[in-house]
C-alpha positions as CSV (number, residue, x, y, z in Angstrom):
1,M,-33.5,-17.2,-54.9
2,N,-34.1,-19.9,-52.3
3,P,-35.4,-23.1,-54.1
4,L,-37.4,-23.9,-51.0
5,Q,-39.3,-20.7,-51.4
6,P,-40.3,-20.4,-55.0
7,R,-41.7,-17.1,-55.9
8,R,-43.5,-15.4,-58.8
9,G,-42.3,-12.0,-57.6
10,G,-40.1,-10.0,-55.2
11,R,-40.7,-8.7,-51.7
12,V,-43.2,-6.0,-51.1
13,A,-43.6,-2.6,-49.6
14,L,-47.0,-0.9,-49.7
15,R,-47.8,2.6,-48.7
16,A,-51.3,3.8,-47.9
17,R,-52.9,6.9,-46.4
18,T,-55.9,6.1,-44.1
19,A,-57.6,7.6,-41.2
20,G,-54.9,10.4,-41.1
21,L,-52.1,7.9,-41.0
22,L,-49.3,7.2,-43.5
23,V,-49.0,3.4,-43.2
24,Y,-46.1,1.2,-44.7
25,S,-46.7,-2.6,-44.8
26,L,-43.5,-4.4,-45.4
27,H,-42.4,-8.0,-46.2
28,L,-38.7,-7.8,-46.4
29,E,-36.5,-10.4,-48.0
30,S,-36.0,-13.7,-46.2
31,G,-33.6,-15.3,-48.5
32,G,-31.0,-12.5,-48.2
33,D,-29.0,-11.1,-45.3
34,D,-29.4,-8.2,-43.0
35,E,-27.6,-5.9,-45.3
36,Q,-30.1,-6.5,-48.1
37,R,-33.0,-6.1,-45.7
38,A,-31.5,-2.8,-44.4
39,S,-31.2,-1.6,-48.0
40,Q,-34.9,-2.4,-48.5
41,L,-35.9,-0.7,-45.2
42,N,-33.8,2.4,-46.1
43,Q,-35.8,2.7,-49.4
44,V,-38.9,3.0,-47.2
45,L,-37.2,5.5,-44.9
46,T,-36.2,7.5,-48.0
47,D,-39.9,7.6,-49.2
48,R,-41.0,8.5,-45.6
49,S,-38.6,11.6,-45.5
50,R,-40.6,12.9,-48.4
51,H,-43.7,13.3,-46.0
52,P,-42.2,14.6,-42.9
53,A,-45.3,16.1,-41.4
54,E,-47.5,13.1,-41.6
55,V,-48.0,10.6,-38.8
56,A,-46.5,7.3,-39.9
57,V,-46.5,3.7,-39.0
58,I,-44.1,1.0,-40.4
59,A,-45.3,-2.6,-39.8
60,G,-44.8,-6.0,-41.3
61,D,-42.5,-8.9,-41.6
62,F,-39.0,-7.6,-41.2
63,N,-37.6,-11.2,-41.3
64,N,-35.5,-10.4,-38.3
65,D,-35.3,-12.6,-35.2
66,A,-36.8,-10.8,-32.2
67,A,-34.0,-12.2,-30.0
68,F,-31.4,-10.5,-32.1
69,Q,-31.9,-6.8,-32.7
70,S,-30.1,-6.4,-36.1
71,F,-28.2,-3.4,-37.2
72,M,-30.8,-3.2,-40.0
73,L,-33.3,-1.6,-37.5
74,A,-30.7,1.0,-36.4
75,G,-31.9,3.7,-38.9
76,L,-35.6,3.7,-37.4
77,A,-34.8,5.6,-34.2
78,P,-32.9,8.5,-35.9
79,A,-35.8,8.8,-38.4
80,G,-38.1,9.4,-35.5
81,F,-39.7,6.0,-35.2
82,A,-40.2,4.1,-31.9
83,D,-40.7,0.3,-31.4
84,A,-44.3,-0.1,-30.6
85,L,-43.6,-3.4,-29.0
86,G,-41.2,-1.8,-26.5
87,N,-39.6,-4.4,-24.2
88,T,-42.3,-7.0,-24.6
89,S,-41.3,-10.5,-23.5
90,G,-42.4,-13.9,-24.5
91,E,-43.7,-15.2,-27.8
92,H,-45.7,-12.8,-29.9
93,R,-46.8,-12.9,-33.6
94,C,-45.9,-9.3,-34.5
95,S,-42.7,-9.2,-36.4
96,S,-42.2,-5.5,-36.0
97,M,-44.2,-2.3,-35.7
98,N,-42.7,1.1,-35.6
99,H,-44.5,4.4,-35.3
100,R,-43.7,8.1,-35.5
101,H,-45.7,11.0,-33.9
102,F,-48.4,8.4,-32.8
103,G,-49.6,7.8,-29.2
104,V,-52.1,5.8,-27.5
105,D,-54.2,7.1,-24.7
106,G,-55.8,4.7,-22.1
Protein backbone atom coordinates (compact mmCIF):
# COMPACT_ATOMS: atom_id res chain seq x y z
CA MET A 1 0.00 0.00 0.00
CA ASN A 2 1.18 3.49 -0.81
CA PRO A 3 1.58 5.51 2.44
CA LEU A 4 0.66 8.65 0.48
CA GLN A 5 -2.72 7.09 -0.38
CA PRO A 6 -4.05 5.50 2.81
CA ARG A 7 -7.18 3.45 2.18
CA ARG A 8 -9.88 1.70 4.10
CA GLY A 9 -10.53 -0.78 1.31
CA GLY A 10 -9.29 -2.00 -2.04
CA ARG A 11 -10.03 -0.94 -5.56
CA VAL A 12 -13.49 -1.41 -6.94
CA ALA A 13 -15.36 -2.81 -9.94
CA LEU A 14 -19.13 -2.44 -10.04
CA ARG A 15 -21.49 -4.16 -12.47
CA ALA A 16 -25.03 -2.91 -13.11
CA ARG A 17 -27.76 -3.48 -15.66
CA THR A 18 -29.57 -0.33 -16.66
CA ALA A 19 -31.49 0.83 -19.74
CA GLY A 20 -30.59 -2.37 -21.56
CA LEU A 21 -26.85 -1.99 -20.90
CA LEU A 22 -24.46 -4.06 -18.84
CA VAL A 23 -22.22 -1.38 -17.30
CA TYR A 24 -18.93 -1.91 -15.50
CA SER A 25 -17.49 1.00 -13.52
CA LEU A 26 -13.86 0.43 -12.58
CA HIS A 27 -11.19 2.02 -10.46
CA LEU A 28 -8.06 -0.06 -11.01
CA GLU A 29 -5.12 -0.07 -8.62
CA SER A 30 -2.92 3.03 -8.78
CA GLY A 31 -0.20 1.79 -6.43
CA GLY A 32 0.65 -1.35 -8.38
CA ASP A 33 1.94 -1.98 -11.86
CA ASP A 34 0.37 -2.75 -15.22
CA GLU A 35 0.48 -6.50 -14.54
CA GLN A 36 -1.68 -6.03 -11.46
CA ARG A 37 -4.09 -3.73 -13.32
CA ALA A 38 -4.23 -6.22 -16.23
CA SER A 39 -5.17 -8.95 -13.77
CA GLN A 40 -7.95 -6.77 -12.35
CA LEU A 41 -9.22 -5.97 -15.85
CA ASN A 42 -9.10 -9.64 -16.85
CA GLN A 43 -11.39 -10.46 -13.91
CA VAL A 44 -13.93 -8.05 -15.40
CA LEU A 45 -13.54 -9.59 -18.87
CA THR A 46 -14.08 -13.04 -17.36
CA ASP A 47 -17.31 -11.84 -15.76
CA ARG A 48 -18.31 -10.21 -19.05
CA SER A 49 -17.83 -13.51 -20.91
CA ARG A 50 -20.68 -14.97 -18.82
CA HIS A 51 -23.10 -12.49 -20.47
CA PRO A 52 -22.12 -12.62 -24.17
CA ALA A 53 -25.41 -11.44 -25.67
CA GLU A 54 -25.72 -8.26 -23.62
CA VAL A 55 -24.58 -4.83 -24.79
CA ALA A 56 -21.75 -3.81 -22.46
CA VAL A 57 -19.74 -0.75 -21.48
CA ILE A 58 -16.55 -0.74 -19.40
CA ALA A 59 -15.60 2.69 -18.08
CA GLY A 60 -13.70 4.22 -15.20
CA ASP A 61 -10.24 5.03 -13.97
CA PHE A 62 -7.85 2.48 -15.43
CA ASN A 63 -4.84 4.35 -13.99
CA ASN A 64 -3.20 4.17 -17.39
CA ASP A 65 -1.42 7.15 -18.91
CA ALA A 66 -3.25 8.13 -22.11
CA ALA A 67 0.09 8.87 -23.79
CA PHE A 68 1.19 5.27 -23.21
CA GLN A 69 -1.23 2.57 -24.37
CA SER A 70 -0.34 -0.15 -21.94
CA PHE A 71 -0.39 -3.86 -22.70
CA MET A 72 -3.03 -4.15 -19.98
CA LEU A 73 -5.61 -2.86 -22.47
CA ALA A 74 -4.68 -5.46 -25.10
CA GLY A 75 -7.38 -7.90 -23.94
CA LEU A 76 -10.23 -5.49 -24.67
CA ALA A 77 -10.25 -5.68 -28.48
CA PRO A 78 -10.21 -9.52 -28.66
CA ALA A 79 -13.16 -9.49 -26.22
CA GLY A 80 -15.07 -7.34 -28.74
CA PHE A 81 -14.65 -3.95 -27.06
CA ALA A 82 -13.76 -0.73 -28.89
CA ASP A 83 -12.20 2.41 -27.46
CA ALA A 84 -15.00 4.98 -27.35
CA LEU A 85 -12.46 7.81 -27.27
CA GLY A 86 -10.94 6.67 -30.55
CA ASN A 87 -8.04 8.87 -31.56
CA THR A 88 -9.01 11.92 -29.54
CA SER A 89 -6.22 14.37 -29.04
CA GLY A 90 -5.52 16.89 -26.37
CA GLU A 91 -6.44 16.89 -22.72
CA HIS A 92 -9.57 15.08 -21.63
CA ARG A 93 -10.86 13.93 -18.27
CA CYS A 94 -12.15 10.52 -19.35
CA SER A 95 -9.61 7.88 -18.30
CA SER A 96 -11.08 5.15 -20.45
CA MET A 97 -14.38 4.04 -21.87
CA ASN A 98 -14.84 0.91 -23.93
CA HIS A 99 -18.00 -0.50 -25.43
CA ARG A 100 -19.22 -3.66 -27.12
CA HIS A 101 -22.20 -3.85 -29.52
CA PHE A 102 -22.97 -0.19 -28.90
CA GLY A 103 -23.30 2.55 -31.49
CA VAL A 104 -24.27 6.19 -31.53
CA ASP A 105 -26.36 7.69 -34.32
CA GLY A 106 -26.19 11.36 -35.09
